C-alpha positions in Angstrom: 38.3 -111.0 153.2 39.7 -113.2 150.6 42.5 -112.1 148.4 43.3 -113.4 144.7 46.4 -115.8 144.9 48.3 -113.7 142.3 48.3 -111.0 144.9 49.4 -113.0 147.8 52.3 -114.6 145.8 53.5 -111.0 144.5 53.7 -110.1 148.6 55.3 -113.2 149.6 57.9 -113.1 146.6 58.7 -109.3 147.2 59.4 -110.1 150.8 61.9 -113.0 150.2 63.9 -111.1 147.4 64.2 -108.0 149.9 65.1 -110.3 152.7 67.6 -112.1 150.5 69.4 -109.0 149.1 69.4 -107.7 153.1 70.8 -111.2 154.0 73.6 -110.8 151.2 74.3 -107.1 152.3 74.7 -108.3 155.6 77.0 -111.0 155.0 79.1 -108.8 152.9 79.5 -106.1 155.0 79.4 -107.3 158.8 81.4 -110.6 158.7 85.1 -111.3 157.7 87.6 -108.9 157.3 85.4 -106.1 156.0 83.4 -106.6 159.1 86.1 -106.1 161.5 87.3 -103.1 159.6 83.9 -101.6 159.9 83.7 -102.0 163.5 86.9 -100.7 163.9 86.3 -97.5 161.9 82.7 -96.8 163.6 84.2 -97.4 167.2 87.0 -95.1 165.9 84.3 -92.5 164.9 82.4 -92.8 168.0 85.5 -92.0 170.3 86.4 -88.7 168.2 82.7 -87.6 168.4 82.9 -88.2 172.4 86.4 -86.5 172.3 84.9 -83.4 170.3 81.8 -83.1 172.9 84.3 -83.2 175.6 86.7 -80.9 174.3 83.9 -78.2 173.6 82.2 -78.7 176.8 85.5 -78.4 178.7 85.9 -74.7 176.6 82.7 -73.3 177.8 83.2 -74.7 181.3 86.8 -73.7 181.9 87.2 -70.3 180.1 88.2 -67.4 181.7 85.9 -64.8 182.7 85.8 -61.4 180.7 
């Protein structure tokens, strides 16, 4: 099936724009000082979640029988 060139060009242009914007967002957020801060905050959030899961699990495992 042959598509008109106008439609193919529109699709290609849309993909390039979304690719460029995602690359720009990645460069802004994931590199440099901001990237280091975001990775540290993410690691801290994961540690807090693991701590809370362990705390709740330990509470129910070690609670005194009634």
